[in-house]
C-alpha positions in Angstrom: 120.5 103.5 82.4 123.3 103.7 84.9 123.1 101.1 87.7 123.9 102.7 91.0 124.9 101.3 94.4 121.3 101.9 95.6 120.1 99.7 92.7 122.4 96.9 93.8 121.2 97.2 97.4 117.5 97.1 96.3 118.1 93.8 94.4 120.7 92.3 96.8 118.4 89.5 98.1 116.9 88.4 94.7 120.4 88.5 93.2 122.0 86.3 96.0 119.1 83.8 95.6 119.6 83.6 91.9 123.3 83.1 92.4 122.5 80.4 95.0 120.3 78.6 92.4 123.1 78.5 89.9 125.6 77.4 92.6 123.3 74.5 93.7 123.1 73.3 90.1 126.9 73.6 89.7 127.6 71.7 92.9 125.3 68.9 91.8 126.7 68.8 88.2 130.4 68.7 89.2 130.0 66.4 92.2 131.8 63.1 91.6 130.7 59.7 92.6 130.9 60.4 96.3 128.3 59.8 98.9 124.8 60.9 98.2 124.2 62.1 101.7 127.1 64.5 101.6 126.1 65.8 98.2 122.5 66.4 99.4 123.8 68.1 102.5 126.2 70.4 100.5 123.4 71.5 98.1 121.0 72.1 101.1 123.7 74.2 102.7 124.1 76.3 99.5 120.3 77.0 99.6 120.3 77.7 103.3 123.2 80.1 102.9 121.4 82.1 100.1 118.2 82.3 102.1 120.1 83.0 105.3 121.7 86.0 103.6 118.2 87.3 102.7 116.9 86.9 106.2 120.0 88.7 107.6 119.5 91.6 105.1 115.8 91.9 106.0 116.6 91.9 109.7 119.3 94.6 109.5 117.7 96.8 106.8 114.0 96.4 107.7 113.4 100.1 108.4 115.5 101.3 105.4 114.2 102.6 102.1 116.0 101.5 98.9 114.6 102.5 95.6 116.1 100.6 92.6 116.1 101.2 88.9 114.4 104.6 89.0 113.9 107.3 86.3 112.8 110.9 86.6 109.1 111.4 86.1 107.6 114.1 84.0 105.7 115.2 87.1 105.9 114.0 90.7 108.4 111.7 92.3 110.8 109.4 90.4 109.3 106.3 88.9 111.0 103.1 90.3 110.7 99.4 89.2 111.7 97.8 92.6 111.6 99.3 96.1 112.7 97.9 99.4 110.7 99.4 102.2 109.0 98.1 105.4 106.2 96.4 103.4 108.8 94.7 101.2 110.8 93.6 104.2 107.8 92.1 105.9 106.8 90.1 102.8 110.4 89.0 102.2 110.7 87.8 105.7 107.6 85.6 105.3 108.7 84.3 101.9 112.2 83.5 103.0 111.2 81.7 106.2 108.8 79.6 104.2 111.5 78.8 101.7 114.0 77.9 104.4 111.5 75.6 106.0 110.8 73.8 102.7 114.6 73.4 102.2 115.0 71.5 105.5 111.8 69.5 104.9 113.6 68.3 101.8 116.7 66.8 103.6 118.3 63.5 102.8 115.9 60.6 103.1 112.9 63.0 103.4 112.9 64.2 99.8 111.5 61.6 97.4 114.3 59.4 96.1 113.1 59.8 92.5 113.6 63.6 92.6 117.0 64.9 91.4 118.3 67.0 94.3 120.3 69.6 92.2 117.4 70.4 89.9 115.0 70.6 92.8 117.1 73.2 94.7 117.7 75.1 91.6 114.0 75.4 90.8 113.2 76.2 94.5 115.6 79.1 94.7 114.6 80.3 91.2 111.0 80.5 92.3 112.0 82.2 95.5 114.0 84.8 93.5 110.8 85.6 91.5 108.8 85.7 94.7 111.1 88.4 96.3 111.1 90.4 93.1 107.3 90.3 93.0 107.0 91.5 96.6 109.2 94.6 95.8 108.0 95.3 92.2 106.5 98.7 91.6 105.8 98.6 87.8 103.5 96.2 85.9 106.2 94.9 83.6 108.3 93.8 86.6 105.2 92.3 88.2 104.5 90.0 85.2 108.1 88.9 84.8 108.5 88.1 88.5 105.2 86.2 88.5 106.4 84.0 85.7 109.7 83.4 87.4 107.7 82.2 90.4 105.3 80.1 88.3 107.4 78.2 85.8 109.9 76.6 88.2 107.0 75.7 90.4 105.3 73.7 87.7 108.6 71.9 86.9 109.0 71.0 90.6 105.6 69.3 90.5 106.7 67.1 87.6 110.1 66.3 88.9 109.0 62.8 90.1 108.0 62.0 86.5 105.0 59.9 87.3 101.5 60.1 85.9 99.9 62.1 88.7 102.7 64.6 88.9 102.7 65.1 85.1 99.0 65.7 85.1 99.1 68.1 88.0 102.0 70.1 86.4 100.2 70.2 83.0 97.0 71.5 84.6 98.9 74.2 86.5 100.9 75.2 83.4 97.8 75.5 81.2 96.1 77.6 83.8 99.2 79.8 84.2 99.4 80.4 80.4 95.7 81.5 80.4 96.1 83.7 83.5 99.2 85.4 82.1 97.4 86.1 78.8 94.4 87.6 80.6 96.7 89.7 82.8 98.7 91.0 79.9 95.5 91.9 78.1 94.4 94.0 81.1 97.9 95.6 81.5 97.9 96.6 77.9 94.6 98.5 78.4 95.8 100.1 81.6 98.9 101.4 79.8 96.7 102.6 77.0 94.5 104.7 79.2 97.1 106.0 81.6 100.3 106.0 79.5 102.4 104.4 82.3 103.3 101.0 83.8 104.6 102.4 87.1 102.1 101.8 89.9 102.5 105.0 91.7 102.0 107.1 88.6 99.1 104.9 87.4 97.3 105.3 90.8 97.7 109.1 90.5 96.3 109.3 87.0 93.3 106.9 87.4 91.1 109.4 89.3 91.6 112.1 86.6 90.4 110.0 83.7 87.1 110.9 82.0 84.2 108.5 82.7 84.5 106.4 79.5 88.2 105.8 80.1 87.6 105.1 83.7 85.2 102.3 82.7 88.0 100.9 80.5 90.5 101.1 83.3 88.0 99.3 85.6 87.7 96.4 83.1 91.4 96.3 82.6 92.0 96.2 86.4 89.5 93.4 86.5 91.5 91.4 84.0 94.6 91.9 86.1 92.8 90.6 89.2 91.5 87.6 87.3 95.1 86.8 86.3 96.2 86.9 89.9 93.0 84.9 90.9 94.3 82.0 88.9 97.8 82.3 90.5 96.5 82.2 94.1 93.7 79.7 93.3 90.9 82.1 94.3 87.4 80.7 93.4 86.3 80.3 90.6 89.9 80.1 89.2 90.9 77.3 91.6 90.2 74.0 89.7 93.9 73.2 89.1 95.1 73.4 92.7 93.8 70.2 94.4 95.0 67.8 91.7 98.4 69.6 91.5 98.9 69.4 95.3 97.9 65.7 95.3 100.1 64.9 92.3 103.2 66.6 93.6 105.6 65.3 96.3 104.6 66.5 99.7 107.6 68.8 99.9 106.7 70.4 96.6 103.0 70.7 97.7 104.4 72.5 100.9 106.3 74.9 98.7 103.3 75.6 96.6 101.1 76.2 99.6 103.7 78.3 101.5 105.9 80.1 99.1 104.1 80.2 95.7 100.7 81.1 97.2 102.3 83.8 99.5 104.1 85.3 96.5 100.8 85.6 94.7 99.2 87.3 97.7 102.2 89.6 98.0 101.9 90.6 94.4 98.2 91.3 94.7 98.8 93.3 97.9 101.3 95.4 96.0 98.9 96.0 93.2 96.0 96.9 95.4 98.1 99.1 97.8 100.0 101.1 95.2 98.3 100.8 91.8 95.2 99.4 90.2 92.8 99.5 93.1 93.2 102.8 95.1 91.0 103.5 98.0 87.4 103.9 96.9 87.9 101.9 93.7 85.1 99.5 92.7 87.8 96.8 92.2 88.0 96.6 96.0 84.4 95.5 96.1 85.2 92.8 93.5 88.0 91.6 95.7 85.6 91.5 98.7 83.2 89.3 96.7 86.0 87.1 95.6 87.0 86.7 99.2 83.5 85.6 100.3 83.1 83.1 97.5 86.7 81.7 97.9 86.5 81.1 101.6 83.0 79.5 101.3 83.8 77.1 98.5 87.2 76.2 99.9 85.9 75.4 103.4 82.8 73.5 102.2 84.9 71.4 99.8 87.5 70.7 102.5 84.7 69.0 104.6 84.4 66.2 102.0 88.1 65.4 101.7 89.5 62.1 103.0 93.2 62.7 102.0 95.4 64.9 104.1 97.1 66.7 101.3 93.7 67.4 99.5 92.2 68.6 102.7 95.2 71.0 103.1 94.8 72.1 99.5 91.1 73.0 99.9 91.9 74.5 103.3 94.5 76.7 101.7 91.8 78.0 99.3 89.7 78.8 102.3 92.6 80.6 103.9 93.1 82.7 100.8 89.6 83.9 101.1 90.4 85.2 104.6 93.6 86.8 103.3 91.6 88.6 100.6 89.2 90.1 103.1 91.6 92.6 104.7 93.3 93.0 101.3 90.0 94.3 99.9 90.1 97.2 102.4 93.8 97.8 101.9 94.9 96.8 105.4 98.5 95.7 104.5 99.5 95.1 108.2 96.7 92.6 108.8 97.4 90.8 105.5 101.1 90.4 106.3 100.4 89.3 109.9 97.8 86.7 108.7 100.2 85.5 106.0 103.0 85.0 108.5 100.8 82.9 110.8 99.5 80.9 107.8 103.0 80.2 106.5 104.4 79.0 109.8 101.5 76.6 110.7 100.9 75.3 107.1 104.7 74.5 106.8 104.5 72.6 110.1 101.3 70.7 109.0 102.9 69.7 105.7 106.0 68.6 107.7 103.9 66.3 109.8 102.1 64.9 106.7 105.5 64.3 105.0 106.7 62.3 107.9 103.5 60.1 108.1 103.3 59.5 104.4 106.7 58.0 104.4 105.1 55.1 106.3 101.5 55.3 105.0 101.8 56.4 101.4 98.0 56.4 100.9 97.9 59.7 102.9 94.2 59.3 104.1 93.0 60.8 107.3 92.4 57.4 108.8 96.2 56.9 108.8 96.4 59.4 111.6 94.1 57.5 113.9 95.5 57.0 117.3 98.7 59.0 116.8 98.3 60.8 120.1 99.1 57.4 121.7 101.7 56.1 119.3 103.5 59.4 118.4 102.4 61.9 121.0 105.0 64.6 120.1 104.2 64.7 116.4 100.4 64.4 117.1 100.4 67.3 119.6 102.3 69.5 117.1 99.9 68.7 114.4 96.9 69.3 116.6 98.4 72.7 117.5 98.9 73.6 113.8 95.3 72.7 113.1 93.8 74.7 115.9 95.8 77.7 114.8 94.4 77.3 111.3 90.9 77.0 112.8 91.4 80.0 115.1 90.8 78.1 118.3 92.5 78.5 121.7 95.3 77.7 122.4 96.2 78.6 118.8 95.8 82.2 119.6 97.9 83.3 116.6 95.1 82.2 114.3 92.4 83.7 116.6 94.1 87.1 116.7 94.7 87.3 113.0 91.1 86.4 112.2 89.9 88.9 114.7 92.1 91.6 113.1 90.7 90.7 109.7 87.2 91.0 111.1 88.0 94.4 112.6 89.4 95.6 109.2 86.3 94.6 107.4 83.9 96.0 110.0 85.8 99.3 110.1 85.3 99.5 106.3 81.5 99.0 106.7 81.6 95.7 104.9 79.2 94.0 107.4 78.0 91.5 104.9 81.6 90.2 104.4 82.0 90.0 108.2 78.9 87.8 108.4 80.3 85.5 105.6 83.6 85.3 107.5 81.9 84.3 110.7 80.0 81.5 109.0 83.2 80.3 107.4 85.0 80.2 110.7 82.3 77.7 111.9 82.7 75.6 108.8 86.5 75.7 109.2 86.1 74.4 112.8 84.3 71.3 111.4 87.1 70.8 108.8 90.0 70.8 111.2 88.2 69.2 114.2 87.4 66.2 111.9 91.2 65.6 111.4 91.9 66.3 115.1 89.3 63.7 116.1 91.1 61.0 114.0 94.3 61.7 116.0 92.5 60.9 119.3 90.5 57.8 118.1 91.4 54.3 119.0 93.3 52.8 116.1 91.6 50.0 114.2 94.9 48.0 114.0 98.2 48.2 115.8 99.4 51.8 115.9 102.5 52.4 113.8 105.6 54.2 114.9 107.4 56.7 112.6 111.1 57.4 112.3 111.4 61.1 112.2 114.6 62.5 110.6 116.4 65.2 112.6 115.7 67.9 109.9 112.0 67.1 110.1 112.1 67.3 113.9 113.9 70.7 113.6 111.3 72.1 111.1 108.2 70.9 113.0 109.6 71.9 116.4 110.6 75.4 115.1 107.2 75.9 113.5 105.6 74.9 116.8 107.8 77.2 118.8 107.2 80.2 116.5 103.4 79.5 116.5 103.5 79.4 120.3 105.4 82.7 120.4 102.9 84.3 118.0 100.1 83.0 120.2 101.6 84.4 123.4 102.9 87.6 121.9 100.6 88.4 118.9 102.0 91.9 118.7 105.1 90.3 117.0 102.9 89.4 114.1 101.6 92.9 113.6 105.1 94.4 114.1 106.3 92.9 110.8 105.6 96.2 109.0 107.0 98.5 111.7 
């Protein structure tokens, strides 16, 4: 195969991220005995530069179409392994913004001192490379490889602190990943067997023409692929690994898992549903709808019982995945990307606030936030705003509009039962987030503590707040990500 200039353009962003990962490791390895702050800043700037290039590429090329690594098909259009198009651009923008926020939440004196900075940034950029490839992948082989490139560095990041909780969390995530990959490969092998192709566009064209027996085999194979992705995004009942992994990881790594890793899994599933294994009218879409209902219900009910901030956000993220799966079940890519963008911004901000507080109160329980509106009003107001957006309450209109859009997609598809489940879960979610908000306004049992917020944390939290406010005032900007 001859690699053309178009191929290089299609993979420009993943390629620069991969080169940035190697550069971060080299800078750390060849750095002398100089100041730790300068070394940390230099490595952070390498990561920022690589991600900044990706954002600039997306901004300037968002309406372009770049098909990479294509081959002529026997019939129909050419079969391509990676395509940059408006959907890819929207997903890349969400992933890169999440990655950039995590980089600056991991600045000097914010990142845990026990974590080696060079290895951390190498793993972060490596996982982000896989995430961008996954969002642009258009054949099942590339999907599997990209998913593993996201997953393996993520597990290593969880264990970087080398303590018992981190090691246990990383091991659980690794074992689940191995199982999910095996299940997914089993399904892909059968899909290839009945359709004779791994390319999503060709596969979707051939599925309707199969005889009934082979169609049942294809349905079972597609189900195995969905189960594999269910493990990756922690959809119920494949979610058991996630709370312990989040709690065992450093807060910055938990933020990366919640923002980038989870978004990458949703992006890959969106690509599969939109282009391949679950075309319109497929029974697999009903399976996704059922998965959405169960996931949001279990996630929100379990979040009601949590007393630790990170565990509450972990279970809350499971509930949010359920809401993301609802418009995905009806193939509404625009709503999925809009919801994902709002989720990434406010979740990143919430984890930023948690990271700042846990530097002073390592226990990380909700009672640590009691009275913060009085002692740290700026941080408390930002956290309240993030939580009301997640709940879908005014003035967090970004969350309200994305939830309403998800409702509209489901109702238009005549899935009224799913809309009822979503409405019930909105009410449960209100109880989850209002319980945390109430702690912020209560009188503290002891003297309120004051936190020392690093400039980088101030920048991330302030930026997330500003973006969430813009999304709330101008919700059309969320839904313009695919235009």
